[in-house]
C-alpha positions in Angstrom: -19.2 71.4 25.2 -16.8 69.8 22.4 -16.9 71.3 18.5 -15.5 68.5 15.8 -11.7 69.3 14.7 -12.2 72.1 11.6 -11.3 69.5 9.0 -14.2 67.2 10.2 -16.6 70.6 10.2 -15.0 71.8 7.0 -16.1 68.5 5.2 -19.5 67.8 7.0 -20.2 72.1 5.7 -19.2 71.3 2.3 -22.2 69.7 -0.2 -22.0 66.9 -2.2 -24.2 64.6 -3.1 -24.0 61.7 -5.4 -22.0 62.7 -8.7 -22.0 66.2 -7.3 -19.1 65.9 -5.0 -17.0 69.0 -6.2 -17.4 71.4 -3.0 -16.6 67.9 -0.5 -13.9 66.9 -2.7 -11.8 70.7 -2.7 -11.8 70.2 1.1 -10.6 66.6 1.5 -7.5 66.9 -1.7 -6.6 70.0 -0.3 -6.4 68.7 3.2 -4.4 65.3 1.6 -1.7 67.5 0.6 0.8 65.8 2.7 0.5 62.7 0.5 0.7 62.0 -3.1 -2.9 63.2 -4.3 -4.5 61.8 -7.4 -8.2 61.6 -8.6 -10.3 60.1 -11.6 -13.1 61.1 -14.3 -15.9 60.2 -11.9 -14.1 62.1 -9.0 -12.8 60.0 -6.5 -9.8 61.0 -4.5 -6.4 59.2 -3.3 -4.1 59.6 -1.2 -0.9 57.7 -1.0 1.9 57.5 1.3 4.9 54.7 0.9 7.5 53.7 -1.6 6.4 52.5 -5.1 7.4 49.1 -4.6 6.4 48.5 -1.3 3.9 46.0 -0.3 1.2 45.7 1.3 -0.7 48.0 -0.4 -4.1 48.5 2.0 -6.6 50.9 1.2 -8.9 53.0 3.5 -12.1 53.7 1.6 -14.8 55.8 3.0 -17.2 57.6 0.7 -17.2 61.6 0.2 -20.9 61.5 -1.1 -23.9 62.4 1.0 -27.7 61.8 0.2 -29.4 64.9 -1.7 -32.4 66.1 -4.1 -32.0 67.0 -7.8 -34.5 69.7 -9.2 -36.4 68.2 -12.0 -39.1 70.6 -12.7 -39.5 74.9 -12.3 -43.3 75.8 -12.7 -45.1 78.8 -14.3 -45.3 80.2 -10.7 -41.4 79.4 -9.6 -42.1 76.4 -7.6 -39.5 74.2 -8.1 -39.6 70.3 -8.0 -37.7 67.8 -7.1 -36.1 64.3 -7.0 -34.1 62.1 -4.5 -30.5 61.7 -4.9 -29.8 58.6 -2.5 -32.7 57.0 0.4 -34.8 59.9 1.6 -37.8 59.4 4.7 -39.9 61.9 2.8 -41.1 62.8 6.4 -37.9 64.3 7.1 -37.6 66.8 4.3 -40.8 68.6 5.3 -40.3 71.9 6.2 -36.6 71.8 5.7 -34.3 74.6 4.6 -32.1 73.3 1.5 -29.4 74.9 0.0 -29.5 73.7 -4.0 -25.5 74.1 -5.6 -26.1 76.0 -8.5 -23.6 77.5 -11.8 -23.2 80.9 -9.5 -23.5 79.9 -6.1 -25.4 78.4 -3.2 -28.9 79.6 -3.4 -31.2 78.9 -0.3 -35.1 77.7 -0.7 -37.3 75.8 2.0 -39.3 72.7 1.2 -43.4 73.2 1.3 -46.5 71.5 0.5 -50.3 72.4 1.3 -50.5 73.6 4.6 -52.1 70.8 7.2 -55.2 73.7 8.4 -56.1 73.1 4.8 -55.8 68.8 4.1 -58.9 66.3 4.2 -58.6 64.3 7.1 -57.7 61.5 5.2 -54.8 63.5 4.0 -53.6 64.1 7.1 -53.3 60.6 8.6 -51.3 59.7 5.3 -47.4 60.3 4.7 -46.6 62.8 2.9 -45.0 61.5 -0.6 -42.2 63.4 -2.9 -44.6 64.3 -5.3 -47.1 66.3 -2.9 -44.0 68.8 -2.1 -41.9 71.6 -3.8 -39.0 74.0 -2.8 -39.7 77.5 -2.9 -36.8 80.0 -3.7 -39.0 83.8 -3.2 -39.2 83.8 -7.2 -42.0 85.9 -8.1 -42.6 83.5 -10.8 -41.1 80.6 -13.3 -38.9 82.8 -16.0 -37.3 84.6 -12.2 -36.9 81.0 -10.8 -35.0 79.9 -14.1 -32.5 82.9 -13.5 -31.2 81.4 -10.7 -31.3 77.6 -11.1 -31.9 75.5 -13.7 -32.8 71.7 -14.1 -30.9 69.1 -12.7 -28.7 71.5 -10.2 -28.6 69.9 -6.4 -29.7 70.3 -3.3 -28.3 69.4 0.3 -30.3 70.1 3.2 -29.2 73.2 5.2 -28.3 71.8 7.8 -24.5 73.1 9.2 -22.7 71.0 12.3 -23.7 71.7 15.8 -22.0 70.8 18.9 -24.1 69.0 21.6 -23.2 68.3 25.3 -19.7 66.3 26.4 -18.6 64.5 23.0 -21.6 64.5 20.7 -21.9 66.5 17.5 -24.7 66.8 14.6 -24.5 67.4 11.4 -26.0 66.2 8.0 -23.9 64.6 6.1 -22.1 62.2 9.2 -22.8 59.8 6.3 -20.0 60.0 5.2 -18.1 62.9 5.8 -16.7 60.6 9.3 -15.8 58.0 6.8 -13.3 59.9 4.2 -12.2 62.3 7.2 -11.3 58.8 9.2 -9.3 57.4 6.3 -7.5 60.5 5.5 -6.7 61.2 9.3 -5.5 57.6 10.1 -3.1 57.9 6.6 -1.6 61.4 8.4 -0.9 59.7 11.6 0.8 56.7 9.8 2.8 59.2 7.8 3.8 60.8 10.9 4.8 58.1 12.7 6.9 56.9 10.1 6.7 53.0 10.9 4.5 52.0 7.7 6.5 49.0 5.7 4.2 48.8 2.7 1.9 51.8 0.7 -1.4 53.2 2.6 -3.6 54.8 0.6 -6.7 56.7 1.5 -9.7 56.9 -0.5 -12.3 59.0 -0.7 -14.9 57.0 -3.0 -17.6 58.7 -5.0 -21.5 57.9 -5.9 -21.9 54.8 -2.6 -25.4 56.6 -2.0 -26.4 55.3 -5.1 -24.7 52.0 -5.9 -21.2 52.5 -4.8 -19.9 53.7 -8.0 -16.4 54.8 -7.1 -15.0 51.8 -5.0 -15.6 49.8 -8.1 -13.7 51.8 -10.5 -10.9 53.2 -7.9 -11.0 49.5 -6.6 -10.5 48.5 -10.1 -7.5 51.1 -10.8 -5.7 51.2 -7.6 -5.0 47.2 -6.9 -4.4 47.1 -3.3 -3.6 44.0 -1.6 -6.2 44.7 0.7 -8.9 47.5 1.9 -10.8 48.7 4.7 -14.4 50.3 4.1 -15.3 53.2 6.5 -18.5 54.0 7.0 -21.4 54.5 9.4 -23.6 51.9 11.3 -26.8 52.1 13.2 -26.3 53.4 16.8 -28.6 50.8 18.5 -29.0 52.7 22.0 -32.1 55.0 20.7 -35.4 54.5 21.3 -37.7 51.8 18.9 -34.3 50.0 17.7 -33.9 46.1 18.9 -30.6 45.1 19.5 -31.4 41.7 19.5 -31.3 42.4 15.4 -29.0 44.8 15.0 -26.5 44.3 17.7 -25.3 46.3 21.0 -23.6 49.6 19.3 -24.1 52.4 21.9 -22.6 55.9 21.0 -19.4 56.0 22.8 -18.6 52.3 22.4 -15.9 53.0 19.8 -15.5 51.8 16.1 -17.5 48.5 15.1 -15.4 46.0 13.4 -17.4 43.8 10.8 -17.8 40.4 10.2 -19.4 38.4 8.1 -20.1 36.7 4.3 -18.1 38.8 2.2 -15.6 40.2 4.8 -12.1 38.4 4.6 -12.1 36.5 8.3 -7.7 37.5 8.7 -8.6 40.7 8.1 -11.4 40.6 10.7 -9.0 38.9 12.9 -6.2 41.4 12.9 -9.0 44.5 13.0 -9.6 42.6 16.8 -6.3 42.0 17.4 -5.2 45.7 16.8 -8.1 47.1 18.9 -7.2 44.5 21.6 -2.9 45.2 21.5 -4.2 49.2 22.0 -7.0 49.3 24.5 -8.9 50.1 21.9 -13.0 49.8 22.3 -14.9 47.8 19.8 -17.7 46.0 18.8 -18.7 43.3 16.4 -21.6 43.9 13.5 -22.5 40.8 11.8 -23.9 40.4 8.2 -24.7 37.5 6.7 -25.0 38.3 3.2 -24.3 42.2 1.6 -23.3 45.1 4.1 -24.7 47.7 1.7 -21.1 49.9 2.3 -18.0 50.0 0.0 -17.2 46.7 1.2 -19.6 44.5 -0.7 -18.2 46.3 -4.5 -14.3 46.1 -3.0 -14.3 42.8 -2.9 -15.4 41.8 -6.1 -13.1 43.8 -7.9 -10.8 42.5 -10.5 -10.3 38.6 -9.2 -11.2 39.9 -5.7 -9.4 42.2 -3.0 -9.8 40.8 0.3 -11.9 43.4 2.2 -12.7 44.6 5.7 -15.3 47.0 7.5 -14.6 49.3 10.2 -18.1 51.7 10.5 -18.9 54.4 13.7 -22.0 54.5 15.6 -24.6 57.0 14.3 -27.9 58.1 15.1 -30.9 59.8 12.8 -28.9 58.4 10.0 -30.2 59.9 6.4 -31.6 63.1 8.3 -30.2 66.3 9.0 -29.6 65.8 12.7 -27.4 62.9 12.3 -25.6 62.4 15.5 -22.0 61.0 16.6 -19.3 60.9 19.3 -16.3 61.9 18.8 -14.6 59.5 21.2 -15.7 57.0 18.5 -14.1 58.8 15.4 -11.1 59.3 17.6 -11.1 55.4 18.5 -11.6 54.6 14.6 -8.1 56.8 13.9 -6.6 54.7 16.2 -7.5 51.4 14.8 -7.2 52.3 11.4 -3.8 53.9 12.1 -2.3 50.5 14.1 -4.0 48.2 11.9 -2.0 49.3 8.8 1.2 49.5 11.1 1.0 45.7 12.0 1.4 45.0 8.7 4.0 42.4 7.3 6.0 43.2 4.0 5.5 39.2 3.6 1.3 39.5 4.2 -0.6 36.6 2.1 -4.2 36.8 2.2 -5.0 34.4 -0.8 -7.5 31.8 0.7 
């Protein structure tokens, strides 16, 4: 049994749904102190190394936000009602403990609905909807609840990381604290090597789960010569997933290199070359249109930024028990560091 590195555990434990990323940002920025760290008004962070005039500038972009909930109403009995931040399977939420971010600190609650014993037969057969759920914080009435929470407070599932047998770990917010962890650790590895010929930036972008907004603004302001989005993809070794539709990306098979319509073909080839030259296992994931990652926003920023995509296989995405293999995390860090160190000063990606 092997636990995740401390920084990854700290990132996974910090709440940070889209638009409310502050606690997770604090962890990432503190860990990035070895580099030059900047942030913007949306909350995205950039850690940068290399000479000011050195080229190319490569950005490794993860998104630091996670899916969550936002409090929309408190009734007279003290029950809280909510809306989703990002995409949820409503069946997952029922019966979960939640941690609400309030001005005074975290408030714990539970998500409930009418007990199954009291449901009519036809209601038992239906998928529960968000509007039929509530959050119970144990308040005696509405006034007592409003002394502790406000409309607009955000919440996450209260599920901290846990190690499983071997090198596998479960947690909420793997999507995509893994990406920002990998980006920062790849930057740290390159900085320690001393072999970078251009510049490199690790980016913790905000608000990906509600439309890649942080990737849009940071790509515009940073102006990298090329960028690689780091996200998660579906591990296809879980029951019920069709490999003929999703590809073969098992836990433990290494990083997943994206190839497709919006991804730069030369960056793909350079990633494959870096993997093969360094004996890093990998798989390939093809996409005919959008990738549904920050790469989609990056490649159309300004006059266009050549973009690549590297993903980590993940089971049970958008749930409190997202599962990753730490061997894949290490291999992805190794791949991105090797890719950055191989970039030549005269790199030209114009088409």
